[in-house]
LOPA-917348 format. One record per residue (C-alpha): residue in three letters; x, z, y. Coordinates in pm, 1 decimal. Example, Ala and Ser with C-alpha at 12.3 -4.5 7.8 and 13.67 -1.06 7.14 Angstrom:
<rs>
<r code="ALA" u="1230.0" w="780.0" v="-450.0"/>
<r code="SER" u="1367.0" w="714.0" v="-106.0"/>
</rs>
This chain:
<rs>
<r code="UNK" u="1334.8" w="-1156.7" v="48.8"/>
<r code="UNK" u="1294.0" w="-955.1" v="-269.8"/>
<r code="UNK" u="1034.2" w="-1196.0" v="-408.1"/>
<r code="UNK" u="1244.9" w="-1504.5" v="-342.5"/>
<r code="UNK" u="1560.0" w="-1330.6" v="-463.2"/>
<r code="UNK" u="1384.8" w="-1277.7" v="-796.8"/>
<r code="UNK" u="1335.5" w="-1654.5" v="-824.2"/>
<r code="UNK" u="1692.2" w="-1720.9" v="-712.3"/>
<r code="UNK" u="1877.7" w="-1477.8" v="-939.0"/>
<r code="UNK" u="1687.2" w="-1561.0" v="-1258.7"/>
<r code="UNK" u="1718.2" w="-1931.2" v="-1177.3"/>
<r code="UNK" u="2093.0" w="-1880.7" v="-1146.9"/>
<r code="UNK" u="2107.2" w="-1688.0" v="-1475.1"/>
<r code="UNK" u="1912.5" w="-1962.4" v="-1656.0"/>
<r code="UNK" u="2123.4" w="-2245.4" v="-1514.1"/>
<r code="UNK" u="1894.3" w="-2374.0" v="-1236.5"/>
<r code="UNK" u="2088.4" w="-2434.4" v="-916.3"/>
<r code="UNK" u="1948.3" w="-2318.2" v="-581.3"/>
<r code="UNK" u="2029.0" w="-2545.8" v="-289.5"/>
<r code="UNK" u="1861.9" w="-2336.0" v="-17.2"/>
<r code="UNK" u="1754.9" w="-1971.5" v="8.4"/>
<r code="UNK" u="1551.8" w="-1932.7" v="326.5"/>
<r code="UNK" u="1399.9" w="-1626.9" v="491.5"/>
<r code="UNK" u="1133.2" w="-1778.8" v="714.8"/>
<r code="UNK" u="1031.0" w="-2139.6" v="780.0"/>
<r code="UNK" u="1097.5" w="-2394.4" v="1049.8"/>
<r code="UNK" u="1411.7" w="-2434.0" v="1264.1"/>
<r code="UNK" u="1719.3" w="-2268.6" v="1116.3"/>
<r code="UNK" u="1861.7" w="-1988.6" v="1332.0"/>
<r code="UNK" u="2154.4" w="-1895.9" v="1108.0"/>
<r code="UNK" u="2297.6" w="-2026.1" v="784.2"/>
<r code="UNK" u="2593.2" w="-1981.2" v="550.4"/>
<r code="UNK" u="2691.2" w="-2167.9" v="233.8"/>
<r code="UNK" u="2827.2" w="-1957.3" v="-51.8"/>
<r code="UNK" u="3085.3" w="-2053.6" v="-314.9"/>
<r code="UNK" u="2810.6" w="-2169.6" v="-555.0"/>
<r code="UNK" u="2686.0" w="-2423.4" v="-299.8"/>
<r code="UNK" u="2368.6" w="-2237.6" v="-201.7"/>
<r code="UNK" u="2281.6" w="-2237.3" v="169.0"/>
<r code="UNK" u="2151.6" w="-1897.2" v="279.2"/>
<r code="UNK" u="1954.2" w="-1918.8" v="602.8"/>
<r code="UNK" u="1724.2" w="-1738.2" v="844.2"/>
<r code="UNK" u="1455.5" w="-1956.0" v="1001.2"/>
<r code="UNK" u="1245.2" w="-1914.0" v="1314.1"/>
<r code="UNK" u="896.0" w="-1858.6" v="1163.9"/>
<r code="UNK" u="902.1" w="-1525.5" v="975.1"/>
<r code="UNK" u="597.9" w="-1585.4" v="751.9"/>
<r code="UNK" u="765.7" w="-1557.4" v="411.3"/>
<r code="UNK" u="1047.6" w="-1767.3" v="272.0"/>
<r code="UNK" u="1143.0" w="-1998.1" v="-12.4"/>
<r code="UNK" u="1408.4" w="-2108.9" v="-259.8"/>
<r code="UNK" u="1466.0" w="-2483.3" v="-288.4"/>
<r code="UNK" u="1613.0" w="-2576.2" v="-623.7"/>
<r code="UNK" u="1828.3" w="-2877.8" v="-702.6"/>
<r code="UNK" u="1615.9" w="-3191.9" v="-741.5"/>
<r code="UNK" u="1307.6" w="-3050.9" v="-562.6"/>
<r code="UNK" u="1144.7" w="-3269.7" v="-298.5"/>
<r code="UNK" u="1025.6" w="-2957.8" v="-116.0"/>
<r code="UNK" u="1007.2" w="-2579.0" v="-144.3"/>
<r code="UNK" u="708.0" w="-2582.1" v="-383.3"/>
<r code="UNK" u="927.4" w="-2685.2" v="-681.0"/>
<r code="UNK" u="648.9" w="-2914.6" v="-801.5"/>
<r code="UNK" u="730.1" w="-3253.3" v="-648.3"/>
<r code="UNK" u="1059.9" w="-3392.0" v="-772.9"/>
<r code="UNK" u="1296.5" w="-3574.6" v="-541.1"/>
<r code="UNK" u="1518.7" w="-3868.2" v="-625.1"/>
<r code="UNK" u="1731.4" w="-3758.2" v="-921.2"/>
<r code="UNK" u="1829.8" w="-4106.9" v="-1037.0"/>
<r code="UNK" u="2189.7" w="-4047.6" v="-936.5"/>
<r code="UNK" u="2225.8" w="-3728.0" v="-1140.2"/>
<r code="UNK" u="2400.1" w="-3711.1" v="-1475.5"/>
<r code="UNK" u="2214.6" w="-3553.8" v="-1773.4"/>
<r code="UNK" u="2422.7" w="-3237.3" v="-1726.0"/>
<r code="UNK" u="2333.4" w="-3225.1" v="-1356.9"/>
<r code="UNK" u="1964.7" w="-3279.3" v="-1436.0"/>
<r code="UNK" u="1978.2" w="-2969.1" v="-1658.5"/>
<r code="UNK" u="2048.6" w="-2766.9" v="-1341.8"/>
<r code="UNK" u="1731.5" w="-2891.9" v="-1167.3"/>
<r code="UNK" u="1395.2" w="-2716.5" v="-1194.2"/>
<r code="UNK" u="1232.2" w="-3026.2" v="-1348.3"/>
<r code="UNK" u="1515.3" w="-3087.0" v="-1595.8"/>
<r code="UNK" u="1553.2" w="-2728.0" v="-1718.9"/>
<r code="UNK" u="1392.4" w="-2610.3" v="-2044.5"/>
<r code="UNK" u="1037.3" w="-2476.0" v="-2019.3"/>
<r code="UNK" u="1147.7" w="-2118.6" v="-2092.6"/>
<r code="UNK" u="1398.7" w="-2128.4" v="-1804.2"/>
<r code="UNK" u="1142.6" w="-2265.1" v="-1558.5"/>
<r code="UNK" u="879.8" w="-2008.8" v="-1659.8"/>
<r code="UNK" u="1124.0" w="-1719.9" v="-1637.2"/>
<r code="UNK" u="1238.1" w="-1834.8" v="-1293.1"/>
<r code="UNK" u="881.6" w="-1863.7" v="-1163.0"/>
<r code="UNK" u="769.0" w="-1528.7" v="-1306.5"/>
<r code="UNK" u="1076.3" w="-1353.3" v="-1165.8"/>
<r code="UNK" u="941.4" w="-1353.0" v="-809.3"/>
<r code="UNK" u="634.9" w="-1135.0" v="-874.3"/>
<r code="UNK" u="831.8" w="-924.8" v="-1122.7"/>
<r code="UNK" u="1091.1" w="-852.8" v="-851.2"/>
<r code="UNK" u="807.5" w="-731.8" v="-626.1"/>
<r code="UNK" u="677.6" w="-502.5" v="-900.3"/>
<r code="UNK" u="1025.9" w="-364.3" v="-964.4"/>
<r code="UNK" u="1078.2" w="-287.9" v="-594.6"/>
<r code="UNK" u="741.6" w="-109.7" v="-565.6"/>
<r code="UNK" u="810.4" w="84.2" v="-885.3"/>
<r code="UNK" u="1158.6" w="195.0" v="-776.3"/>
<r code="UNK" u="1030.8" w="303.7" v="-432.9"/>
<r code="UNK" u="760.0" w="519.6" v="-591.3"/>
<r code="UNK" u="998.6" w="670.3" v="-846.1"/>
<r code="UNK" u="1241.3" w="755.8" v="-566.6"/>
<r code="UNK" u="967.0" w="912.1" v="-353.9"/>
<r code="UNK" u="848.4" w="1133.5" v="-639.2"/>
<r code="UNK" u="1205.0" w="1247.0" v="-713.5"/>
<r code="UNK" u="1303.6" w="1308.2" v="-349.8"/>
<r code="UNK" u="976.4" w="1447.2" v="-211.5"/>
<r code="UNK" u="883.8" w="1634.7" v="-528.3"/>
<r code="UNK" u="543.8" w="1716.6" v="-676.6"/>
<r code="UNK" u="325.4" w="2028.0" v="-638.1"/>
<r code="UNK" u="421.9" w="2325.8" v="-852.0"/>
<r code="UNK" u="216.5" w="2394.9" v="-1165.7"/>
<r code="UNK" u="46.3" w="2695.7" v="-1003.5"/>
<r code="UNK" u="-99.8" w="2664.3" v="-650.4"/>
<r code="UNK" u="174.3" w="2811.1" v="-434.0"/>
<r code="UNK" u="197.0" w="2839.8" v="-57.1"/>
<r code="UNK" u="476.0" w="2639.7" v="103.1"/>
<r code="UNK" u="509.9" w="2613.7" v="480.4"/>
<r code="UNK" u="217.6" w="2775.6" v="664.8"/>
<r code="UNK" u="84.3" w="2570.9" v="958.4"/>
<r code="UNK" u="42.5" w="2717.9" v="1304.6"/>
<r code="UNK" u="-334.3" w="2738.7" v="1354.6"/>
<r code="UNK" u="-569.0" w="2855.3" v="1631.4"/>
<r code="UNK" u="-712.6" w="3132.4" v="1415.0"/>
<r code="UNK" u="-676.6" w="3506.5" v="1465.4"/>
<r code="UNK" u="-651.2" w="3593.3" v="1096.6"/>
<r code="UNK" u="-385.5" w="3423.5" v="887.5"/>
<r code="UNK" u="-233.3" w="3655.7" v="629.2"/>
<r code="UNK" u="-97.8" w="3395.8" v="389.6"/>
<r code="UNK" u="280.4" w="3378.9" v="352.8"/>
<r code="UNK" u="519.0" w="3122.4" v="214.1"/>
<r code="UNK" u="571.7" w="3185.6" v="-156.5"/>
<r code="UNK" u="227.9" w="3336.3" v="-222.2"/>
<r code="UNK" u="78.8" w="3219.6" v="-551.7"/>
<r code="UNK" u="-295.9" w="3165.2" v="-512.7"/>
<r code="UNK" u="-470.6" w="3344.0" v="-801.5"/>
<r code="UNK" u="-829.5" w="3328.2" v="-672.5"/>
<r code="UNK" u="-1034.6" w="3228.6" v="-366.8"/>
<r code="UNK" u="-1350.1" w="3425.6" v="-287.4"/>
<r code="UNK" u="-1337.3" w="3568.5" v="-638.1"/>
<r code="UNK" u="-1304.9" w="3233.7" v="-818.1"/>
<r code="UNK" u="-990.3" w="3200.0" v="-1027.1"/>
<r code="UNK" u="-734.3" w="2923.9" v="-960.7"/>
<r code="UNK" u="-487.1" w="2946.9" v="-1252.0"/>
<r code="UNK" u="-344.2" w="2597.1" v="-1194.7"/>
<r code="UNK" u="-344.1" w="2306.3" v="-947.5"/>
<r code="UNK" u="-634.0" w="2127.9" v="-1118.4"/>
<r code="UNK" u="-866.3" w="2427.7" v="-1095.5"/>
<r code="UNK" u="-754.6" w="2491.9" v="-736.2"/>
<r code="UNK" u="-842.1" w="2139.8" v="-615.3"/>
<r code="UNK" u="-1163.9" w="2139.0" v="-821.4"/>
<r code="UNK" u="-1272.8" w="2459.1" v="-646.8"/>
<r code="UNK" u="-1206.7" w="2346.9" v="-288.4"/>
<r code="UNK" u="-1509.8" w="2115.8" v="-243.0"/>
<r code="UNK" u="-1744.7" w="2388.0" v="-373.6"/>
<r code="UNK" u="-1642.3" w="2653.4" v="-118.9"/>
<r code="UNK" u="-1899.8" w="2703.3" v="157.2"/>
<r code="UNK" u="-1794.6" w="2594.5" v="509.1"/>
<r code="UNK" u="-1697.5" w="2917.2" v="681.5"/>
<r code="UNK" u="-1409.6" w="3020.6" v="909.6"/>
<r code="UNK" u="-1238.0" w="3259.4" v="668.8"/>
<r code="UNK" u="-1211.8" w="3328.8" v="296.4"/>
<r code="UNK" u="-1048.5" w="3592.5" v="78.9"/>
<r code="UNK" u="-739.1" w="3497.8" v="-119.8"/>
<r code="UNK" u="-614.3" w="3690.5" v="-421.8"/>
<r code="UNK" u="-240.6" w="3619.8" v="-427.5"/>
<r code="UNK" u="69.8" w="3716.5" v="-616.8"/>
<r code="UNK" u="330.3" w="3826.1" v="-362.2"/>
<r code="UNK" u="669.0" w="3964.9" v="-462.4"/>
<r code="UNK" u="537.0" w="4064.0" v="-804.2"/>
<r code="UNK" u="220.9" w="4234.8" v="-677.2"/>
<r code="UNK" u="-138.0" w="4112.8" v="-668.1"/>
<r code="UNK" u="-298.4" w="4167.3" v="-327.3"/>
<r code="UNK" u="-602.3" w="4042.4" v="-137.8"/>
<r code="UNK" u="-552.2" w="3878.7" v="201.2"/>
<r code="UNK" u="-776.0" w="3694.3" v="447.9"/>
<r code="UNK" u="-709.7" w="3349.9" v="582.3"/>
<r code="UNK" u="-877.2" w="3030.2" v="706.9"/>
<r code="UNK" u="-1071.9" w="2806.8" v="472.0"/>
<r code="UNK" u="-815.7" w="2613.3" v="261.5"/>
<r code="UNK" u="-984.3" w="2289.7" v="368.3"/>
<r code="UNK" u="-963.1" w="2381.1" v="738.0"/>
<r code="UNK" u="-999.1" w="2082.7" v="976.5"/>
<r code="UNK" u="-626.0" w="2016.7" v="989.2"/>
<r code="UNK" u="-516.7" w="1652.4" v="1012.9"/>
<r code="UNK" u="-308.0" w="1567.3" v="709.4"/>
<r code="UNK" u="-295.2" w="1192.2" v="760.4"/>
<r code="UNK" u="-368.2" w="942.1" v="1036.9"/>
<r code="UNK" u="-466.4" w="604.4" v="896.6"/>
<r code="UNK" u="-309.9" w="282.2" v="1020.9"/>
<r code="UNK" u="-521.9" w="54.6" v="1242.3"/>
<r code="UNK" u="-762.7" w="340.0" v="1318.3"/>
<r code="UNK" u="-935.6" w="485.0" v="1622.6"/>
<r code="UNK" u="-755.3" w="813.9" v="1558.1"/>
<r code="UNK" u="-410.9" w="654.2" v="1574.8"/>
<r code="UNK" u="-501.4" w="458.1" v="1888.4"/>
<r code="UNK" u="-621.8" w="781.6" v="2050.4"/>
<r code="UNK" u="-290.6" w="955.5" v="1979.4"/>
<r code="UNK" u="-401.2" w="1207.7" v="1715.2"/>
<r code="UNK" u="-115.2" w="1345.3" v="1507.0"/>
<r code="UNK" u="-59.5" w="1502.1" v="1166.8"/>
<r code="UNK" u="-89.6" w="1879.9" v="1209.3"/>
<r code="UNK" u="-349.0" w="1864.9" v="1488.2"/>
<r code="UNK" u="-646.9" w="2094.8" v="1432.7"/>
<r code="UNK" u="-998.7" w="1971.6" v="1511.3"/>
<r code="UNK" u="-1201.3" w="2257.5" v="1659.5"/>
<r code="UNK" u="-1517.9" w="2072.5" v="1759.5"/>
<r code="UNK" u="-1675.8" w="1733.1" v="1694.9"/>
<r code="UNK" u="-1954.6" w="1623.4" v="1924.3"/>
<r code="UNK" u="-1974.3" w="1977.7" v="2061.7"/>
<r code="UNK" u="-2024.1" w="2132.6" v="1716.5"/>
<r code="UNK" u="-1777.0" w="2388.5" v="1581.3"/>
<r code="UNK" u="-1610.6" w="2274.9" v="1257.4"/>
<r code="UNK" u="-1442.9" w="2500.1" v="1002.9"/>
<r code="UNK" u="-1374.3" w="2258.9" v="715.3"/>
<r code="UNK" u="-1256.8" w="1899.5" v="717.7"/>
<r code="UNK" u="-1568.2" w="1762.3" v="546.4"/>
<r code="UNK" u="-1775.7" w="1862.3" v="849.9"/>
<r code="UNK" u="-1581.4" w="1608.9" v="1059.2"/>
<r code="UNK" u="-1675.8" w="1328.9" v="821.4"/>
<r code="UNK" u="-2043.5" w="1430.0" v="816.1"/>
<r code="UNK" u="-2072.0" w="1434.9" v="1196.9"/>
<r code="UNK" u="-1888.1" w="1101.5" v="1235.0"/>
<r code="UNK" u="-2114.8" w="938.4" v="973.6"/>
<r code="UNK" u="-2420.9" w="1070.7" v="1154.8"/>
<r code="UNK" u="-2298.3" w="917.4" v="1481.7"/>
<r code="UNK" u="-2372.8" w="568.8" v="1341.3"/>
<r code="UNK" u="-2085.6" w="419.9" v="1538.2"/>
<r code="UNK" u="-2152.4" w="590.3" v="1871.5"/>
<r code="UNK" u="-1853.7" w="753.5" v="2048.5"/>
<r code="UNK" u="-1781.7" w="1112.9" v="1947.4"/>
<r code="UNK" u="-1585.1" w="1375.5" v="2139.9"/>
<r code="UNK" u="-1323.8" w="1580.3" v="1954.9"/>
<r code="UNK" u="-1179.5" w="1908.4" v="2076.0"/>
<r code="UNK" u="-823.4" w="1915.4" v="1944.1"/>
<r code="UNK" u="-575.8" w="2204.6" v="1922.3"/>
<r code="UNK" u="-206.4" w="2115.9" v="1932.4"/>
<r code="UNK" u="85.8" w="2357.4" v="1980.4"/>
<r code="UNK" u="-120.9" w="2624.8" v="2150.4"/>
<r code="UNK" u="-326.6" w="2396.6" v="2376.7"/>
<r code="UNK" u="-675.0" w="2246.9" v="2341.3"/>
<r code="UNK" u="-790.2" w="1913.0" v="2482.5"/>
<r code="UNK" u="-1077.1" w="1666.6" v="2438.4"/>
<r code="UNK" u="-1063.4" w="1307.1" v="2313.8"/>
<r code="UNK" u="-1341.3" w="1050.9" v="2281.5"/>
<r code="UNK" u="-1321.1" w="814.6" v="1983.9"/>
<r code="UNK" u="-1546.0" w="531.4" v="1872.9"/>
<r code="UNK" u="-1581.9" w="518.5" v="1490.9"/>
<r code="UNK" u="-1507.3" w="187.9" v="1318.6"/>
<r code="UNK" u="-1672.0" w="40.5" v="1012.1"/>
<r code="UNK" u="-1445.7" w="65.6" v="709.6"/>
<r code="UNK" u="-1505.0" w="47.1" v="334.9"/>
<r code="UNK" u="-1442.7" w="363.4" v="135.8"/>
<r code="UNK" u="-1521.6" w="473.2" v="-221.1"/>
<r code="UNK" u="-1833.6" w="683.0" v="-272.5"/>
<r code="UNK" u="-1878.5" w="953.9" v="-535.5"/>
<r code="UNK" u="-1931.2" w="684.1" v="-802.3"/>
<r code="UNK" u="-1617.2" w="492.8" v="-708.5"/>
<r code="UNK" u="-1809.3" w="206.4" v="-547.8"/>
<r code="UNK" u="-1687.3" w="86.0" v="-208.7"/>
<r code="UNK" u="-1941.8" w="111.5" v="71.2"/>
<r code="UNK" u="-1922.8" w="49.1" v="447.0"/>
<r code="UNK" u="-1905.8" w="372.8" v="646.2"/>
<r code="UNK" u="-1812.4" w="478.5" v="997.6"/>
<r code="UNK" u="-1466.2" w="635.4" v="1017.3"/>
<r code="UNK" u="-1225.7" w="749.1" v="1285.1"/>
<r code="UNK" u="-929.3" w="727.7" v="1046.6"/>
<r code="UNK" u="-829.9" w="1083.3" v="957.8"/>
<r code="UNK" u="-711.2" w="1221.2" v="624.4"/>
<r code="UNK" u="-755.2" w="1589.7" v="534.1"/>
<r code="UNK" u="-478.3" w="1844.5" v="555.2"/>
<r code="UNK" u="-464.4" w="2208.6" v="445.6"/>
<r code="UNK" u="-390.8" w="2544.4" v="602.9"/>
<r code="UNK" u="-56.2" w="2538.6" v="424.5"/>
<r code="UNK" u="175.3" w="2287.0" v="263.3"/>
<r code="UNK" u="177.4" w="2306.9" v="-115.5"/>
<r code="UNK" u="508.0" w="2426.5" v="-255.0"/>
<r code="UNK" u="679.6" w="2146.1" v="-445.6"/>
<r code="UNK" u="940.5" w="2106.8" v="-715.2"/>
<r code="UNK" u="1159.7" w="1806.8" v="-797.0"/>
<r code="UNK" u="1002.0" w="1561.5" v="-1038.7"/>
<r code="UNK" u="1206.7" w="1480.5" v="-1346.7"/>
<r code="UNK" u="1300.6" w="1117.7" v="-1400.2"/>
<r code="UNK" u="1055.9" w="1065.8" v="-1686.9"/>
<r code="UNK" u="775.2" w="1235.3" v="-1494.7"/>
<r code="UNK" u="851.1" w="1026.7" v="-1183.9"/>
<r code="UNK" u="840.9" w="708.6" v="-1394.1"/>
<r code="UNK" u="503.9" w="806.7" v="-1542.9"/>
<r code="UNK" u="357.2" w="891.3" v="-1202.1"/>
<r code="UNK" u="487.8" w="567.9" v="-1047.6"/>
<r code="UNK" u="341.5" w="360.0" v="-1331.4"/>
<r code="UNK" u="5.1" w="538.2" v="-1298.8"/>
<r code="UNK" u="1.4" w="474.5" v="-922.6"/>
<r code="UNK" u="75.8" w="103.3" v="-967.0"/>
<r code="UNK" u="-195.9" w="73.3" v="-1230.6"/>
<r code="UNK" u="-444.2" w="240.3" v="-996.0"/>
<r code="UNK" u="-328.5" w="11.7" v="-712.1"/>
<r code="UNK" u="-395.7" w="-296.1" v="-926.2"/>
<r code="UNK" u="-742.8" w="-175.6" v="-1020.3"/>
<r code="UNK" u="-829.0" w="-98.1" v="-658.0"/>
<r code="UNK" u="-702.5" w="-439.1" v="-541.6"/>
<r code="UNK" u="-916.5" w="-635.0" v="-787.7"/>
<r code="UNK" u="-1218.0" w="-412.2" v="-727.7"/>
<r code="UNK" u="-1202.6" w="-450.8" v="-349.4"/>
<r code="UNK" u="-1137.6" w="-827.6" v="-365.2"/>
<r code="UNK" u="-1434.0" w="-869.4" v="-596.3"/>
<r code="UNK" u="-1657.0" w="-670.0" v="-363.7"/>
<r code="UNK" u="-1542.4" w="-873.7" v="-61.2"/>
<r code="UNK" u="-1607.2" w="-1204.7" v="-239.6"/>
<r code="UNK" u="-1953.1" w="-1087.6" v="-349.6"/>
<r code="UNK" u="-2030.8" w="-969.8" v="4.2"/>
<r code="UNK" u="-2081.3" w="-611.3" v="-111.4"/>
<r code="UNK" u="-1837.1" w="-477.1" v="146.8"/>
<r code="UNK" u="-1733.0" w="-593.5" v="490.4"/>
<r code="UNK" u="-1494.5" w="-890.0" v="515.9"/>
<r code="UNK" u="-1324.1" w="-692.6" v="794.7"/>
<r code="UNK" u="-1127.3" w="-533.0" v="510.8"/>
<r code="UNK" u="-949.4" w="-868.5" v="483.3"/>
<r code="UNK" u="-627.1" w="-878.0" v="688.3"/>
<r code="UNK" u="-404.3" w="-1165.1" v="790.5"/>
<r code="UNK" u="-60.3" w="-1180.4" v="946.2"/>
<r code="UNK" u="-165.4" w="-995.8" v="1262.2"/>
<r code="UNK" u="-339.0" w="-718.8" v="1071.0"/>
<r code="UNK" u="-45.2" w="-675.4" v="835.7"/>
<r code="UNK" u="198.9" w="-660.4" v="1126.1"/>
<r code="UNK" u="-18.4" w="-400.6" v="1300.2"/>
<r code="UNK" u="-45.1" w="-195.1" v="981.1"/>
<r code="UNK" u="332.9" w="-195.4" v="928.2"/>
<r code="UNK" u="388.6" w="-109.0" v="1296.1"/>
<r code="UNK" u="143.8" w="180.9" v="1269.2"/>
<r code="UNK" u="314.4" w="298.2" v="950.2"/>
<r code="UNK" u="649.6" w="298.8" v="1130.1"/>
<r code="UNK" u="498.8" w="512.0" v="1409.4"/>
<r code="UNK" u="373.0" w="761.5" v="1151.7"/>
<r code="UNK" u="720.8" w="818.2" v="1005.7"/>
<r code="UNK" u="960.6" w="695.2" v="736.4"/>
<r code="UNK" u="759.6" w="835.1" v="445.2"/>
<r code="UNK" u="449.7" w="637.7" v="546.5"/>
<r code="UNK" u="653.1" w="323.4" v="618.0"/>
<r code="UNK" u="833.0" w="333.7" v="281.9"/>
<r code="UNK" u="503.1" w="391.7" v="103.5"/>
<r code="UNK" u="361.4" w="90.9" v="288.6"/>
<r code="UNK" u="659.7" w="-116.2" v="171.9"/>
<r code="UNK" u="579.1" w="-26.8" v="-189.0"/>
<r code="UNK" u="212.1" w="-119.8" v="-146.8"/>
<r code="UNK" u="290.5" w="-450.7" v="25.9"/>
<r code="UNK" u="553.4" w="-547.5" v="-229.9"/>
<r code="UNK" u="313.0" w="-475.6" v="-514.7"/>
<r code="UNK" u="36.9" w="-669.5" v="-337.8"/>
<r code="UNK" u="261.7" w="-973.1" v="-281.3"/>
<r code="UNK" u="358.2" w="-976.5" v="-648.2"/>
<r code="UNK" u="2.4" w="-935.4" v="-771.7"/>
<r code="UNK" u="-151.5" w="-1200.1" v="-547.0"/>
<r code="UNK" u="123.8" w="-1450.1" v="-629.8"/>
<r code="UNK" u="16.7" w="-1432.1" v="-994.6"/>
<r code="UNK" u="-329.7" w="-1567.9" v="-912.7"/>
<r code="UNK" u="-372.1" w="-1901.2" v="-1097.5"/>
<r code="UNK" u="-382.9" w="-2108.5" v="-779.6"/>
<r code="UNK" u="-162.7" w="-2419.6" v="-744.0"/>
<r code="UNK" u="131.0" w="-2362.9" v="-503.1"/>
<r code="UNK" u="138.1" w="-1993.4" v="-603.2"/>
<r code="UNK" u="355.3" w="-1868.9" v="-889.0"/>
<r code="UNK" u="48.2" w="-1812.5" v="-1104.8"/>
<r code="UNK" u="-43.6" w="-2179.8" v="-1064.4"/>
<r code="UNK" u="304.8" w="-2285.7" v="-1174.6"/>
<r code="UNK" u="275.7" w="-2065.5" v="-1482.6"/>
<r code="UNK" u="-60.5" w="-2225.8" v="-1568.9"/>
<r code="UNK" u="108.2" w="-2568.9" v="-1552.2"/>
<r code="UNK" u="382.3" w="-2440.2" v="-1781.9"/>
<r code="UNK" u="124.2" w="-2303.4" v="-2025.8"/>
<r code="UNK" u="-46.9" w="-2643.5" v="-2030.6"/>
<r code="UNK" u="288.8" w="-2809.3" v="-2099.3"/>
<r code="UNK" u="362.0" w="-2566.4" v="-2382.8"/>
<r code="UNK" u="26.1" w="-2637.6" v="-2546.2"/>
<r code="UNK" u="4.7" w="-3018.8" v="-2513.9"/>
<r code="UNK" u="383.4" w="-3076.4" v="-2527.3"/>
<r code="UNK" u="394.7" w="-3264.6" v="-2197.5"/>
<r code="UNK" u="357.5" w="-3169.7" v="-1829.1"/>
<r code="UNK" u="45.3" w="-3262.9" v="-1629.4"/>
<r code="UNK" u="48.3" w="-3613.9" v="-1484.3"/>
<r code="UNK" u="200.9" w="-3672.2" v="-1144.4"/>
<r code="UNK" u="-141.7" w="-3769.0" v="-1005.5"/>
<r code="UNK" u="-307.9" w="-3453.0" v="-1139.9"/>
<r code="UNK" u="-28.4" w="-3240.5" v="-999.3"/>
<r code="UNK" u="-66.6" w="-3396.0" v="-653.3"/>
<r code="UNK" u="-443.5" w="-3339.2" v="-650.2"/>
<r code="UNK" u="-415.8" w="-2980.4" v="-773.9"/>
<r code="UNK" u="-135.1" w="-2894.6" v="-535.1"/>
<r code="UNK" u="-328.0" w="-3039.4" v="-241.2"/>
<r code="UNK" u="-630.7" w="-2833.4" v="-342.9"/>
<r code="UNK" u="-420.5" w="-2519.5" v="-385.6"/>
<r code="UNK" u="-242.1" w="-2561.1" v="-53.7"/>
<r code="UNK" u="-571.3" w="-2626.2" v="127.3"/>
<r code="UNK" u="-728.3" w="-2318.8" v="-33.9"/>
<r code="UNK" u="-436.8" w="-2089.2" v="51.0"/>
<r code="UNK" u="-416.4" w="-2213.6" v="411.1"/>
<r code="UNK" u="-792.4" w="-2171.6" v="447.3"/>
<r code="UNK" u="-767.3" w="-1811.5" v="327.3"/>
<r code="UNK" u="-482.3" w="-1748.4" v="572.5"/>
<r code="UNK" u="-680.6" w="-1892.7" v="863.9"/>
<r code="UNK" u="-991.0" w="-1697.7" v="760.7"/>
<r code="UNK" u="-791.5" w="-1374.7" v="737.9"/>
<r code="UNK" u="-642.7" w="-1445.4" v="1080.9"/>
<r code="UNK" u="-992.7" w="-1480.8" v="1225.8"/>
<r code="UNK" u="-1081.9" w="-1141.0" v="1074.5"/>
<r code="UNK" u="-781.8" w="-992.8" v="1257.7"/>
<r code="UNK" u="-909.7" w="-1133.8" v="1586.4"/>
<r code="UNK" u="-1281.2" w="-1065.7" v="1542.0"/>
<r code="UNK" u="-1284.3" w="-726.8" v="1366.9"/>
<r code="UNK" u="-1197.2" w="-419.3" v="1575.6"/>
</rs>
């Protein structure tokens, strides 16, 4: 809806009339015509939507219908008869609307949820199955096992270097006094995230669960879970899980997924789909508007880089094509995100909106990027491509896109 509304509203602003705004394809379930003459409708097949502009033969806005009965003024309100700048702005507005939505969601999340305080400070302390837990909410972590942690960066840099042991010593600032207390390893095997479409989510694991054993081995830090799962080479592993004072066993079968290694290259590894948590929630503070904008922009930039990197690795065969998802996989991912809570679902909305905008800019006929390439050609040679060339290119583009959709759908069905 947001993508198509971008096309619609900029088309309206630039004088291009929209005859139909449809959410979905196929038989119309509901429709209403507004005072500007645009029919707003919901159709039966919910795989996207379209805006049909005046004079278009179809929803692609490439083939022109019969406009012989239109006056010159009426032709100005068609996509084909509008100036090049108006057509280009209208086409580009769809992806831009997706980027704006993703950006606004991220800005809002940073402002509402906050960001960690400058100094590592204890927020809510999790209930854990450990005898010694002397940390309290509000403690400022000054050092761990004698190694100073003056700020968040040094704190998170230190964590991977701590040896895997049940307990460590914390030097904390509490109510104006520096004291030494004992507590669990900061990277204790607490579940901080359950990934969508994962064995962990299917098995019913939850954020806040504590993993006590994996394959019969005691674990004290989260990285031990990953090491044991990798060593299983895809064979089922048994987890002993502690939740709200009770322990129980679950058997999970790891699935092959692509993940970045220490060099940032994506490799296929066995995963059960858990993200690390900590023995306590980090205290947060509201992000200022400027800071939230900067963080949102940095996240979108990183998202774009990751998208192109992963697509390139899939095309080259460097990572599994099971990372490719179609309609079924996307629906499952969104459903899983909804099960995990509103924060995860809203974050998924931002990622999907950004992805839709980015992929629509690919220079493939029938996508917005293909339209913009046609417009660039017209700007350079002072005339649009021939009708024959347009038909051939659009047929190629449509065939390519449909082939990708069918291929992705097969990945949904074949890959576990």
